[in-house]
GUVOPA-912231 format. One record per residue (C-alpha): residue number from 1; z negated, x negated, y negated. Coordinates in Angstrom, 2 decimals, always signed. Layout:
<rs>
pos:NUM | z:Z | x:X | y:Y $
...
</rs>
This chain:
<rs>
pos:1 | z:-34.22 | x:-216.62 | y:-175.35 $
pos:2 | z:-35.17 | x:-213.11 | y:-176.43 $
pos:3 | z:-38.52 | x:-211.90 | y:-175.17 $
pos:4 | z:-37.91 | x:-208.18 | y:-175.65 $
pos:5 | z:-34.80 | x:-206.05 | y:-175.57 $
pos:6 | z:-32.89 | x:-206.66 | y:-178.76 $
pos:7 | z:-31.16 | x:-203.93 | y:-180.72 $
pos:8 | z:-28.12 | x:-204.94 | y:-182.73 $
pos:9 | z:-27.90 | x:-202.79 | y:-185.85 $
pos:10 | z:-24.46 | x:-201.67 | y:-186.94 $
pos:11 | z:-23.21 | x:-201.53 | y:-190.52 $
pos:12 | z:-23.72 | x:-197.76 | y:-190.59 $
pos:13 | z:-27.45 | x:-198.16 | y:-189.95 $
pos:14 | z:-27.96 | x:-200.63 | y:-192.79 $
pos:15 | z:-25.75 | x:-198.51 | y:-195.04 $
pos:16 | z:-27.97 | x:-195.52 | y:-194.31 $
pos:17 | z:-30.99 | x:-197.57 | y:-195.33 $
pos:18 | z:-29.25 | x:-198.41 | y:-198.61 $
pos:19 | z:-28.75 | x:-194.75 | y:-199.45 $
pos:20 | z:-31.37 | x:-193.43 | y:-201.89 $
pos:21 | z:-31.74 | x:-190.25 | y:-199.82 $
pos:22 | z:-31.29 | x:-191.96 | y:-196.48 $
pos:23 | z:-32.32 | x:-190.31 | y:-193.27 $
pos:24 | z:-36.05 | x:-190.95 | y:-192.69 $
pos:25 | z:-35.42 | x:-190.94 | y:-188.93 $
pos:26 | z:-33.14 | x:-193.96 | y:-189.31 $
pos:27 | z:-35.78 | x:-195.83 | y:-191.33 $
pos:28 | z:-38.44 | x:-194.97 | y:-188.74 $
pos:29 | z:-36.13 | x:-196.09 | y:-185.93 $
pos:30 | z:-35.49 | x:-199.47 | y:-187.57 $
pos:31 | z:-39.14 | x:-200.00 | y:-188.49 $
pos:32 | z:-40.19 | x:-199.31 | y:-184.90 $
pos:33 | z:-37.85 | x:-201.90 | y:-183.39 $
pos:34 | z:-39.50 | x:-204.93 | y:-181.85 $
pos:35 | z:-36.39 | x:-207.09 | y:-181.95 $
pos:36 | z:-33.74 | x:-205.90 | y:-184.44 $
pos:37 | z:-30.69 | x:-208.10 | y:-184.86 $
pos:38 | z:-27.72 | x:-207.97 | y:-187.23 $
pos:39 | z:-24.30 | x:-209.51 | y:-186.76 $
pos:40 | z:-23.12 | x:-211.60 | y:-189.70 $
pos:41 | z:-20.04 | x:-209.36 | y:-189.64 $
pos:42 | z:-22.21 | x:-206.49 | y:-190.93 $
pos:43 | z:-22.73 | x:-208.49 | y:-194.12 $
pos:44 | z:-18.97 | x:-208.93 | y:-194.42 $
pos:45 | z:-18.54 | x:-205.15 | y:-194.26 $
pos:46 | z:-21.36 | x:-204.50 | y:-196.73 $
pos:47 | z:-20.01 | x:-207.10 | y:-199.19 $
pos:48 | z:-16.53 | x:-205.62 | y:-198.94 $
pos:49 | z:-17.86 | x:-202.14 | y:-199.65 $
pos:50 | z:-19.83 | x:-203.28 | y:-202.68 $
pos:51 | z:-16.95 | x:-205.33 | y:-204.08 $
pos:52 | z:-14.67 | x:-202.29 | y:-203.87 $
pos:53 | z:-17.04 | x:-200.32 | y:-206.12 $
pos:54 | z:-16.56 | x:-200.24 | y:-209.88 $
pos:55 | z:-18.88 | x:-202.55 | y:-211.82 $
pos:56 | z:-22.08 | x:-200.88 | y:-212.89 $
pos:57 | z:-25.68 | x:-200.13 | y:-212.09 $
pos:58 | z:-25.03 | x:-198.69 | y:-208.62 $
pos:59 | z:-23.01 | x:-201.74 | y:-207.59 $
pos:60 | z:-25.70 | x:-204.09 | y:-208.91 $
pos:61 | z:-28.44 | x:-202.12 | y:-207.12 $
pos:62 | z:-26.55 | x:-202.24 | y:-203.82 $
pos:63 | z:-25.84 | x:-205.97 | y:-204.20 $
pos:64 | z:-29.56 | x:-206.60 | y:-204.69 $
pos:65 | z:-30.43 | x:-204.40 | y:-201.71 $
pos:66 | z:-27.96 | x:-206.26 | y:-199.50 $
pos:67 | z:-29.54 | x:-209.56 | y:-200.56 $
pos:68 | z:-32.93 | x:-208.13 | y:-199.54 $
pos:69 | z:-31.50 | x:-207.20 | y:-196.12 $
pos:70 | z:-29.99 | x:-210.65 | y:-195.82 $
pos:71 | z:-33.38 | x:-212.23 | y:-196.42 $
pos:72 | z:-35.12 | x:-209.76 | y:-194.08 $
pos:73 | z:-32.73 | x:-210.52 | y:-191.21 $
pos:74 | z:-32.11 | x:-214.20 | y:-191.97 $
pos:75 | z:-33.72 | x:-215.34 | y:-188.72 $
pos:76 | z:-32.33 | x:-212.35 | y:-186.79 $
pos:77 | z:-28.60 | x:-212.76 | y:-187.43 $
pos:78 | z:-26.02 | x:-213.20 | y:-184.72 $
pos:79 | z:-23.35 | x:-215.63 | y:-185.88 $
pos:80 | z:-19.77 | x:-215.41 | y:-184.67 $
pos:81 | z:-18.99 | x:-218.31 | y:-182.38 $
pos:82 | z:-16.08 | x:-219.03 | y:-180.05 $
pos:83 | z:-17.57 | x:-216.92 | y:-177.23 $
pos:84 | z:-17.99 | x:-213.89 | y:-179.50 $
pos:85 | z:-14.51 | x:-214.41 | y:-180.97 $
pos:86 | z:-12.88 | x:-214.47 | y:-177.53 $
pos:87 | z:-14.83 | x:-211.43 | y:-176.31 $
pos:88 | z:-13.86 | x:-209.56 | y:-179.48 $
pos:89 | z:-10.21 | x:-210.37 | y:-178.87 $
pos:90 | z:-10.42 | x:-209.13 | y:-175.29 $
pos:91 | z:-12.17 | x:-205.93 | y:-176.42 $
pos:92 | z:-9.48 | x:-205.22 | y:-179.02 $
pos:93 | z:-6.70 | x:-205.88 | y:-176.54 $
pos:94 | z:-8.32 | x:-203.66 | y:-173.93 $
pos:95 | z:-8.68 | x:-200.83 | y:-176.42 $
pos:96 | z:-5.08 | x:-201.26 | y:-177.60 $
pos:97 | z:-3.81 | x:-201.13 | y:-174.01 $
pos:98 | z:-5.76 | x:-197.87 | y:-173.61 $
pos:99 | z:-4.17 | x:-196.38 | y:-176.71 $
pos:100 | z:-7.19 | x:-196.81 | y:-178.99 $
pos:101 | z:-7.54 | x:-198.79 | y:-182.18 $
pos:102 | z:-10.50 | x:-201.13 | y:-182.59 $
pos:103 | z:-10.61 | x:-202.99 | y:-185.88 $
pos:104 | z:-11.63 | x:-206.63 | y:-185.97 $
pos:105 | z:-15.08 | x:-206.16 | y:-187.59 $
pos:106 | z:-16.11 | x:-203.56 | y:-185.02 $
pos:107 | z:-14.79 | x:-205.77 | y:-182.21 $
pos:108 | z:-16.86 | x:-208.70 | y:-183.48 $
pos:109 | z:-19.98 | x:-206.53 | y:-183.74 $
pos:110 | z:-19.44 | x:-205.13 | y:-180.23 $
pos:111 | z:-18.86 | x:-208.64 | y:-178.86 $
pos:112 | z:-22.04 | x:-209.80 | y:-180.58 $
pos:113 | z:-23.98 | x:-207.00 | y:-178.89 $
pos:114 | z:-22.52 | x:-207.88 | y:-175.50 $
pos:115 | z:-23.23 | x:-211.56 | y:-175.99 $
pos:116 | z:-26.90 | x:-211.11 | y:-176.81 $
pos:117 | z:-27.28 | x:-208.32 | y:-174.22 $
pos:118 | z:-28.35 | x:-206.02 | y:-177.01 $
pos:119 | z:-28.05 | x:-202.30 | y:-177.35 $
pos:120 | z:-25.83 | x:-201.59 | y:-180.33 $
pos:121 | z:-27.04 | x:-198.88 | y:-182.64 $
pos:122 | z:-23.90 | x:-197.46 | y:-184.20 $
pos:123 | z:-24.47 | x:-194.97 | y:-186.97 $
pos:124 | z:-27.17 | x:-192.43 | y:-186.29 $
pos:125 | z:-25.58 | x:-190.80 | y:-183.27 $
pos:126 | z:-26.82 | x:-192.90 | y:-180.38 $
pos:127 | z:-26.91 | x:-196.18 | y:-178.56 $
pos:128 | z:-23.96 | x:-197.79 | y:-176.88 $
pos:129 | z:-23.95 | x:-200.90 | y:-174.73 $
pos:130 | z:-20.24 | x:-201.57 | y:-174.83 $
pos:131 | z:-19.00 | x:-198.97 | y:-172.39 $
pos:132 | z:-16.49 | x:-196.54 | y:-173.79 $
pos:133 | z:-14.60 | x:-196.84 | y:-177.02 $
pos:134 | z:-17.10 | x:-195.52 | y:-179.54 $
pos:135 | z:-17.55 | x:-198.78 | y:-181.42 $
</rs>
């Protein structure tokens, strides 16, 4: 059981930390968190992004940085289980019925946040707890 409010970091937050000239406010935000979590789906999105890059120094640097994040959050990852999978499916269906598109990775991340009762930090714009369609 979590002892303090957890914050589930979205792909955009970790991506910002990977940027050489990343926003110092994002770094400060993450460093100040008592209980940061990361969905395993974030690592899927990061790996996809790196693999789509041409081979070279930048790709190698990002791959190494992602491995560092993986090690940093190894004990703070939220795995996708049947509960998260079903919630993600319901979220996607609900959004589709409302005329919005929610892709599978974002649905899994949102479901992970809901499952662990975490605030989800999406990008650098604010915190969402699953209400609305800003995942």
